C-alpha beads as a LAMMPS data file, in Angstrom:
LAMMPS data file: protein, C-alpha beads

316 atoms
315 bonds

1 atom types
1 bond types

-500.0 500.0 xlo xhi
-500.0 500.0 ylo yhi
-500.0 500.0 zlo zhi

Masses

1 110.0

Atoms # bond

1 1 1 -12.669 -2.593 14.954
2 1 1 -14.046 0.681 13.675
3 1 1 -15.841 1.087 10.350
4 1 1 -16.164 4.427 8.591
5 1 1 -19.076 4.503 6.159
6 1 1 -20.867 7.178 4.156
7 1 1 -24.551 7.600 3.347
8 1 1 -25.769 9.648 0.434
9 1 1 -29.228 11.104 0.015
10 1 1 -30.041 9.325 -3.249
11 1 1 -32.471 6.440 -3.599
12 1 1 -31.273 3.209 -1.951
13 1 1 -31.913 -0.040 -3.829
14 1 1 -32.072 -3.530 -2.358
15 1 1 -28.881 -5.202 -3.560
16 1 1 -27.180 -8.509 -2.843
17 1 1 -23.570 -7.630 -2.073
18 1 1 -21.145 -10.501 -2.749
19 1 1 -17.650 -10.803 -1.246
20 1 1 -14.755 -12.584 -2.946
21 1 1 -15.026 -15.461 -0.460
22 1 1 -18.630 -16.114 -1.472
23 1 1 -20.390 -14.538 1.484
24 1 1 -23.342 -12.366 0.527
25 1 1 -26.085 -10.290 2.070
26 1 1 -29.038 -8.386 0.655
27 1 1 -29.550 -4.853 1.927
28 1 1 -30.305 -1.327 0.701
29 1 1 -26.910 -0.095 1.964
30 1 1 -23.557 -1.850 1.834
31 1 1 -22.869 -0.767 5.422
32 1 1 -25.696 -3.045 6.514
33 1 1 -24.087 -5.976 4.706
34 1 1 -20.732 -5.051 6.262
35 1 1 -22.281 -5.280 9.728
36 1 1 -23.190 -8.909 8.916
37 1 1 -19.821 -9.735 7.369
38 1 1 -17.745 -8.291 10.260
39 1 1 -19.357 -8.655 13.704
40 1 1 -19.186 -6.174 16.589
41 1 1 -18.054 -3.173 14.583
42 1 1 -18.042 0.358 15.914
43 1 1 -19.670 2.249 13.049
44 1 1 -19.290 5.928 12.314
45 1 1 -21.783 6.908 9.644
46 1 1 -20.958 10.152 7.821
47 1 1 -24.117 11.944 6.723
48 1 1 -25.089 15.323 5.339
49 1 1 -28.206 16.943 6.742
50 1 1 -30.329 15.625 3.869
51 1 1 -28.843 12.103 4.040
52 1 1 -29.491 11.969 7.771
53 1 1 -33.131 12.929 7.285
54 1 1 -33.579 10.529 4.355
55 1 1 -31.751 7.341 5.339
56 1 1 -30.047 7.284 8.741
57 1 1 -33.002 6.078 10.845
58 1 1 -33.545 3.154 8.473
59 1 1 -29.822 2.367 8.373
60 1 1 -29.564 2.425 12.168
61 1 1 -32.528 0.092 12.579
62 1 1 -30.968 -2.422 10.186
63 1 1 -27.547 -2.547 11.873
64 1 1 -28.126 -1.884 15.554
65 1 1 -28.508 -5.583 16.471
66 1 1 -25.218 -6.479 14.771
67 1 1 -22.782 -3.704 15.695
68 1 1 -21.211 -2.778 19.012
69 1 1 -21.930 0.901 18.472
70 1 1 -23.306 3.061 15.662
71 1 1 -23.119 6.860 15.617
72 1 1 -23.861 9.422 12.928
73 1 1 -21.243 12.039 12.086
74 1 1 -22.688 15.193 10.555
75 1 1 -20.727 16.654 7.662
76 1 1 -21.303 19.585 5.283
77 1 1 -22.219 19.079 1.639
78 1 1 -18.676 19.756 0.481
79 1 1 -19.450 22.650 -1.843
80 1 1 -16.309 24.588 -0.893
81 1 1 -12.675 23.912 -0.125
82 1 1 -13.285 24.771 3.530
83 1 1 -16.143 22.265 3.753
84 1 1 -14.010 19.520 2.217
85 1 1 -11.304 20.156 4.803
86 1 1 -13.976 19.896 7.484
87 1 1 -15.015 16.476 6.170
88 1 1 -11.393 15.319 6.067
89 1 1 -10.769 16.463 9.641
90 1 1 -13.899 14.740 10.916
91 1 1 -12.874 11.450 9.336
92 1 1 -9.417 11.717 10.903
93 1 1 -10.861 12.624 14.304
94 1 1 -13.069 9.522 14.646
95 1 1 -10.107 7.127 14.392
96 1 1 -7.869 6.682 17.426
97 1 1 -4.089 6.145 17.176
98 1 1 -3.167 2.569 16.192
99 1 1 -6.827 1.611 15.854
100 1 1 -7.992 -0.952 13.292
101 1 1 -10.314 0.619 10.753
102 1 1 -12.221 -0.283 7.609
103 1 1 -13.683 2.176 5.111
104 1 1 -16.871 1.737 3.099
105 1 1 -17.030 4.220 0.212
106 1 1 -19.957 2.590 -1.638
107 1 1 -22.463 5.358 -1.049
108 1 1 -20.090 8.297 -0.827
109 1 1 -21.157 11.113 -3.119
110 1 1 -19.088 13.423 -5.318
111 1 1 -15.593 13.828 -3.826
112 1 1 -16.137 11.781 -0.648
113 1 1 -14.509 8.559 -1.952
114 1 1 -11.438 10.587 -2.879
115 1 1 -11.335 12.172 0.580
116 1 1 -11.779 8.740 2.165
117 1 1 -8.702 7.476 0.301
118 1 1 -6.633 10.432 1.422
119 1 1 -7.891 10.051 4.984
120 1 1 -6.973 6.361 5.018
121 1 1 -3.447 7.101 3.798
122 1 1 -3.073 9.947 6.305
123 1 1 -4.300 7.828 9.213
124 1 1 -1.884 5.013 8.383
125 1 1 1.052 7.403 8.431
126 1 1 0.184 9.884 11.173
127 1 1 -1.876 7.800 13.601
128 1 1 -0.407 4.416 12.659
129 1 1 -3.938 3.148 12.127
130 1 1 -4.218 -0.430 10.860
131 1 1 -6.174 -0.313 7.632
132 1 1 -8.114 -3.564 7.369
133 1 1 -10.054 -2.872 4.167
134 1 1 -11.488 -0.243 1.836
135 1 1 -14.765 -1.649 0.520
136 1 1 -16.675 -0.608 -2.551
137 1 1 -19.949 -2.351 -3.375
138 1 1 -19.859 -2.071 -7.147
139 1 1 -23.527 -1.435 -7.930
140 1 1 -22.610 -0.422 -11.498
141 1 1 -21.373 -4.005 -12.092
142 1 1 -24.607 -5.618 -10.858
143 1 1 -26.300 -8.415 -12.768
144 1 1 -29.926 -8.551 -13.916
145 1 1 -31.291 -10.741 -11.135
146 1 1 -33.880 -9.542 -8.626
147 1 1 -32.580 -8.141 -6.394
148 1 1 -29.412 -7.498 -8.394
149 1 1 -26.127 -9.042 -7.261
150 1 1 -23.158 -6.680 -7.025
151 1 1 -19.522 -7.632 -6.412
152 1 1 -17.656 -6.073 -3.494
153 1 1 -14.177 -4.804 -4.315
154 1 1 -11.468 -4.350 -1.708
155 1 1 -9.443 -1.285 -2.727
156 1 1 -6.901 -1.499 0.093
157 1 1 -4.038 -2.240 -2.297
158 1 1 -4.689 1.064 -4.056
159 1 1 -4.297 2.945 -0.774
160 1 1 -0.944 1.178 -0.450
161 1 1 0.113 2.976 -3.635
162 1 1 0.882 5.947 -1.394
163 1 1 3.523 3.809 0.352
164 1 1 5.052 2.878 -2.986
165 1 1 5.035 6.539 -4.033
166 1 1 6.939 7.533 -0.889
167 1 1 9.393 4.674 -1.374
168 1 1 9.882 5.541 -5.040
169 1 1 10.444 9.217 -4.206
170 1 1 13.057 8.327 -1.597
171 1 1 14.805 6.045 -4.055
172 1 1 14.744 8.526 -6.950
173 1 1 15.976 11.450 -4.858
174 1 1 18.455 9.730 -2.535
175 1 1 19.087 6.281 -3.995
176 1 1 17.736 4.747 -0.789
177 1 1 15.713 1.624 -1.625
178 1 1 15.031 0.474 1.946
179 1 1 11.373 1.522 1.879
180 1 1 10.874 -0.383 -1.375
181 1 1 12.623 -3.401 0.143
182 1 1 10.348 -3.298 3.191
183 1 1 7.286 -3.187 0.943
184 1 1 8.555 -6.206 -0.966
185 1 1 9.149 -8.060 2.295
186 1 1 5.547 -7.280 3.265
187 1 1 4.266 -8.625 -0.056
188 1 1 6.428 -11.725 0.408
189 1 1 4.927 -12.391 3.848
190 1 1 1.431 -12.265 2.366
191 1 1 2.094 -15.349 0.279
192 1 1 3.630 -17.386 3.102
193 1 1 2.220 -20.926 3.011
194 1 1 0.471 -22.203 6.108
195 1 1 3.184 -24.140 8.010
196 1 1 0.503 -26.501 9.332
197 1 1 -0.471 -27.709 5.866
198 1 1 2.427 -26.852 3.534
199 1 1 5.179 -29.375 2.854
200 1 1 8.905 -28.674 3.144
201 1 1 9.237 -28.046 -0.595
202 1 1 6.583 -25.311 -0.525
203 1 1 8.134 -23.636 2.521
204 1 1 11.595 -23.830 0.962
205 1 1 10.344 -22.307 -2.310
206 1 1 8.723 -19.471 -0.386
207 1 1 11.762 -18.748 1.811
208 1 1 14.065 -18.597 -1.217
209 1 1 11.741 -16.810 -3.613
210 1 1 13.114 -14.215 -6.090
211 1 1 10.997 -11.565 -4.372
212 1 1 12.706 -12.169 -1.031
213 1 1 16.202 -12.249 -2.553
214 1 1 15.611 -8.995 -4.426
215 1 1 14.283 -7.295 -1.283
216 1 1 17.277 -8.472 0.763
217 1 1 19.767 -7.166 -1.774
218 1 1 17.953 -3.836 -2.104
219 1 1 18.357 -3.464 1.655
220 1 1 22.007 -4.560 1.497
221 1 1 22.833 -2.157 -1.342
222 1 1 21.117 0.786 0.362
223 1 1 22.965 0.218 3.627
224 1 1 26.322 -0.151 1.879
225 1 1 25.747 3.020 -0.125
226 1 1 24.709 4.925 2.965
227 1 1 27.929 4.127 4.849
228 1 1 30.213 4.298 1.774
229 1 1 31.150 0.642 1.446
230 1 1 31.735 0.557 -2.319
231 1 1 32.774 -3.104 -2.652
232 1 1 29.654 -4.317 -0.849
233 1 1 27.457 -1.830 -2.732
234 1 1 28.798 -2.976 -6.108
235 1 1 28.294 -6.660 -5.295
236 1 1 24.746 -6.078 -4.014
237 1 1 23.963 -3.977 -7.100
238 1 1 25.154 -6.820 -9.342
239 1 1 22.882 -9.234 -7.505
240 1 1 19.966 -6.824 -7.935
241 1 1 20.708 -6.559 -11.641
242 1 1 20.731 -10.354 -11.959
243 1 1 17.762 -11.133 -9.698
244 1 1 15.323 -8.326 -10.383
245 1 1 13.826 -9.701 -13.633
246 1 1 12.856 -12.960 -11.861
247 1 1 11.422 -10.974 -8.939
248 1 1 9.323 -8.899 -11.334
249 1 1 7.957 -12.004 -13.038
250 1 1 7.011 -13.514 -9.691
251 1 1 5.327 -10.313 -8.494
252 1 1 3.140 -9.389 -11.461
253 1 1 -0.020 -9.737 -9.374
254 1 1 1.459 -9.323 -5.912
255 1 1 3.336 -6.028 -6.181
256 1 1 2.314 -4.289 -9.383
257 1 1 3.728 -0.896 -8.355
258 1 1 7.117 -2.606 -8.007
259 1 1 6.768 -3.948 -11.547
260 1 1 6.334 -0.395 -12.835
261 1 1 9.414 0.767 -10.909
262 1 1 11.640 -2.173 -11.793
263 1 1 13.203 -0.738 -14.951
264 1 1 14.116 2.489 -13.173
265 1 1 15.710 0.454 -10.368
266 1 1 17.702 -1.572 -12.894
267 1 1 18.851 1.555 -14.696
268 1 1 19.970 3.107 -11.409
269 1 1 22.002 0.170 -10.138
270 1 1 23.463 -1.067 -13.444
271 1 1 26.300 1.570 -13.647
272 1 1 27.569 0.630 -10.172
273 1 1 27.130 -3.156 -10.426
274 1 1 30.145 -5.478 -10.219
275 1 1 30.303 -8.813 -8.438
276 1 1 32.803 -9.484 -5.658
277 1 1 34.491 -12.086 -7.843
278 1 1 34.936 -9.626 -10.715
279 1 1 36.255 -6.946 -8.353
280 1 1 39.070 -9.277 -7.297
281 1 1 39.747 -10.452 -10.835
282 1 1 39.870 -6.975 -12.363
283 1 1 40.808 -4.194 -9.878
284 1 1 40.998 -1.623 -12.685
285 1 1 37.368 -2.245 -13.585
286 1 1 36.450 -2.005 -9.916
287 1 1 38.088 1.430 -9.790
288 1 1 36.180 2.494 -12.910
289 1 1 32.894 1.431 -11.251
290 1 1 33.873 3.312 -8.088
291 1 1 34.326 6.432 -10.198
292 1 1 30.803 5.898 -11.543
293 1 1 29.644 5.589 -7.945
294 1 1 31.092 9.003 -7.092
295 1 1 28.922 10.497 -9.834
296 1 1 25.972 8.427 -8.591
297 1 1 26.313 10.059 -5.178
298 1 1 26.616 13.556 -6.632
299 1 1 23.500 13.103 -8.790
300 1 1 21.578 12.363 -5.600
301 1 1 23.006 15.272 -3.617
302 1 1 24.990 13.004 -1.285
303 1 1 28.031 15.218 -1.193
304 1 1 29.621 13.781 1.944
305 1 1 29.548 10.238 0.541
306 1 1 30.892 11.467 -2.815
307 1 1 33.834 13.267 -1.203
308 1 1 34.640 10.335 1.095
309 1 1 34.630 7.884 -1.794
310 1 1 36.602 10.252 -4.090
311 1 1 39.400 10.403 -1.501
312 1 1 39.442 6.601 -1.210
313 1 1 39.341 6.215 -4.996
314 1 1 42.246 8.631 -5.528
315 1 1 44.457 6.826 -2.976
316 1 1 43.605 3.454 -4.524

Bonds

1 1 1 2
2 1 2 3
3 1 3 4
4 1 4 5
5 1 5 6
6 1 6 7
7 1 7 8
8 1 8 9
9 1 9 10
10 1 10 11
11 1 11 12
12 1 12 13
13 1 13 14
14 1 14 15
15 1 15 16
16 1 16 17
17 1 17 18
18 1 18 19
19 1 19 20
20 1 20 21
21 1 21 22
22 1 22 23
23 1 23 24
24 1 24 25
25 1 25 26
26 1 26 27
27 1 27 28
28 1 28 29
29 1 29 30
30 1 30 31
31 1 31 32
32 1 32 33
33 1 33 34
34 1 34 35
35 1 35 36
36 1 36 37
37 1 37 38
38 1 38 39
39 1 39 40
40 1 40 41
41 1 41 42
42 1 42 43
43 1 43 44
44 1 44 45
45 1 45 46
46 1 46 47
47 1 47 48
48 1 48 49
49 1 49 50
50 1 50 51
51 1 51 52
52 1 52 53
53 1 53 54
54 1 54 55
55 1 55 56
56 1 56 57
57 1 57 58
58 1 58 59
59 1 59 60
60 1 60 61
61 1 61 62
62 1 62 63
63 1 63 64
64 1 64 65
65 1 65 66
66 1 66 67
67 1 67 68
68 1 68 69
69 1 69 70
70 1 70 71
71 1 71 72
72 1 72 73
73 1 73 74
74 1 74 75
75 1 75 76
76 1 76 77
77 1 77 78
78 1 78 79
79 1 79 80
80 1 80 81
81 1 81 82
82 1 82 83
83 1 83 84
84 1 84 85
85 1 85 86
86 1 86 87
87 1 87 88
88 1 88 89
89 1 89 90
90 1 90 91
91 1 91 92
92 1 92 93
93 1 93 94
94 1 94 95
95 1 95 96
96 1 96 97
97 1 97 98
98 1 98 99
99 1 99 100
100 1 100 101
101 1 101 102
102 1 102 103
103 1 103 104
104 1 104 105
105 1 105 106
106 1 106 107
107 1 107 108
108 1 108 109
109 1 109 110
110 1 110 111
111 1 111 112
112 1 112 113
113 1 113 114
114 1 114 115
115 1 115 116
116 1 116 117
117 1 117 118
118 1 118 119
119 1 119 120
120 1 120 121
121 1 121 122
122 1 122 123
123 1 123 124
124 1 124 125
125 1 125 126
126 1 126 127
127 1 127 128
128 1 128 129
129 1 129 130
130 1 130 131
131 1 131 132
132 1 132 133
133 1 133 134
134 1 134 135
135 1 135 136
136 1 136 137
137 1 137 138
138 1 138 139
139 1 139 140
140 1 140 141
141 1 141 142
142 1 142 143
143 1 143 144
144 1 144 145
145 1 145 146
146 1 146 147
147 1 147 148
148 1 148 149
149 1 149 150
150 1 150 151
151 1 151 152
152 1 152 153
153 1 153 154
154 1 154 155
155 1 155 156
156 1 156 157
157 1 157 158
158 1 158 159
159 1 159 160
160 1 160 161
161 1 161 162
162 1 162 163
163 1 163 164
164 1 164 165
165 1 165 166
166 1 166 167
167 1 167 168
168 1 168 169
169 1 169 170
170 1 170 171
171 1 171 172
172 1 172 173
173 1 173 174
174 1 174 175
175 1 175 176
176 1 176 177
177 1 177 178
178 1 178 179
179 1 179 180
180 1 180 181
181 1 181 182
182 1 182 183
183 1 183 184
184 1 184 185
185 1 185 186
186 1 186 187
187 1 187 188
188 1 188 189
189 1 189 190
190 1 190 191
191 1 191 192
192 1 192 193
193 1 193 194
194 1 194 195
195 1 195 196
196 1 196 197
197 1 197 198
198 1 198 199
199 1 199 200
200 1 200 201
201 1 201 202
202 1 202 203
203 1 203 204
204 1 204 205
205 1 205 206
206 1 206 207
207 1 207 208
208 1 208 209
209 1 209 210
210 1 210 211
211 1 211 212
212 1 212 213
213 1 213 214
214 1 214 215
215 1 215 216
216 1 216 217
217 1 217 218
218 1 218 219
219 1 219 220
220 1 220 221
221 1 221 222
222 1 222 223
223 1 223 224
224 1 224 225
225 1 225 226
226 1 226 227
227 1 227 228
228 1 228 229
229 1 229 230
230 1 230 231
231 1 231 232
232 1 232 233
233 1 233 234
234 1 234 235
235 1 235 236
236 1 236 237
237 1 237 238
238 1 238 239
239 1 239 240
240 1 240 241
241 1 241 242
242 1 242 243
243 1 243 244
244 1 244 245
245 1 245 246
246 1 246 247
247 1 247 248
248 1 248 249
249 1 249 250
250 1 250 251
251 1 251 252
252 1 252 253
253 1 253 254
254 1 254 255
255 1 255 256
256 1 256 257
257 1 257 258
258 1 258 259
259 1 259 260
260 1 260 261
261 1 261 262
262 1 262 263
263 1 263 264
264 1 264 265
265 1 265 266
266 1 266 267
267 1 267 268
268 1 268 269
269 1 269 270
270 1 270 271
271 1 271 272
272 1 272 273
273 1 273 274
274 1 274 275
275 1 275 276
276 1 276 277
277 1 277 278
278 1 278 279
279 1 279 280
280 1 280 281
281 1 281 282
282 1 282 283
283 1 283 284
284 1 284 285
285 1 285 286
286 1 286 287
287 1 287 288
288 1 288 289
289 1 289 290
290 1 290 291
291 1 291 292
292 1 292 293
293 1 293 294
294 1 294 295
295 1 295 296
296 1 296 297
297 1 297 298
298 1 298 299
299 1 299 300
300 1 300 301
301 1 301 302
302 1 302 303
303 1 303 304
304 1 304 305
305 1 305 306
306 1 306 307
307 1 307 308
308 1 308 309
309 1 309 310
310 1 310 311
311 1 311 312
312 1 312 313
313 1 313 314
314 1 314 315
315 1 315 316
C-alpha cells in the first residue's frame, strides 16, 4: 500500500500518537508512527525545499527500517494558483490506477490538507484508487503529559462526502436515487456482523435492517421511474415514505449525510407515493398520483418520460 505524507518546515515535537484501537507510538512526525502502525508501506513524502533541508533526512532515518520504500517528492511553496496546481498534479501522479493509498495530512502546511482532500476524492473517481484512510494526528488536542499524547483522527468519511454530494446532485436534478442507494448499501455492509461469531438473530436483524430496506426501495423506485413504470414507482415511493424515518434513526452515526438528505427525499417521493393495494382499491386516486408524476418528470427535465406517461394517463 502507498502512503502519501507531507512534511512542513516548522519545529517537530516528540508526540505520542494514539489510534482508536489503542495502538500508539512516540515520534516527532506522524508519518514515522504510521510506518509502525502499517508495515511495508511505500511512502511518498511531499516536501518543499526548506522542509527537505530541515526534516527529511531525520524522517528517512526513522522510517527506512519499517517501510518498503520511501521517496521524497519536491513541491513548490504554493504561493500562487499555478504552484497549487503543481502540487495537486504531483499528488495525483504518485498514485497508480486502482492502487490502495492512505493520506497523512498531519504536518501539511497552509492549503496542503485541503489539496490532499481534493486529490483523494479525485483519485477515487478518476483512477479508482482504494482510499484506506486519511489520517490527522491532532496535536492541538494533546494532553499535558511528557511527551504529550495526541489522538489520531481518521477523516476518510469526510472524503466520502464527495460521493454523497454527487449522489444528492443526481437525485435533485434527475430524481435518480441509485447512487444514494448504493452508498446506503455500502454503509449497511460495514455493520455486517461476523458470521463466525454472530448468532442467527443478529444476522437476521442485519439482513432486514431499515437501512437495507430503504436502500432497496430507493433502487426500485429509481428503476421504475427511469423506464416509466408508474404503478411500481408509486408503490416503491410509498414504501420509501413509510420506511425512511426508521432508516434515518438507524443511521444517525453510520450515514450522517443521508440523515441531512432524508427530508428532501421524503418531500420528493411523497407526491407520487401510493401503495399497490391502494392503487387497486381506488383507481381514481391512482390516476391523480400519475398526473402528479407527469409533473414530477417535467420538473426534472425528463421530457420523454413525461410525454410517455401523459399518453398512458390520458388513455386510462
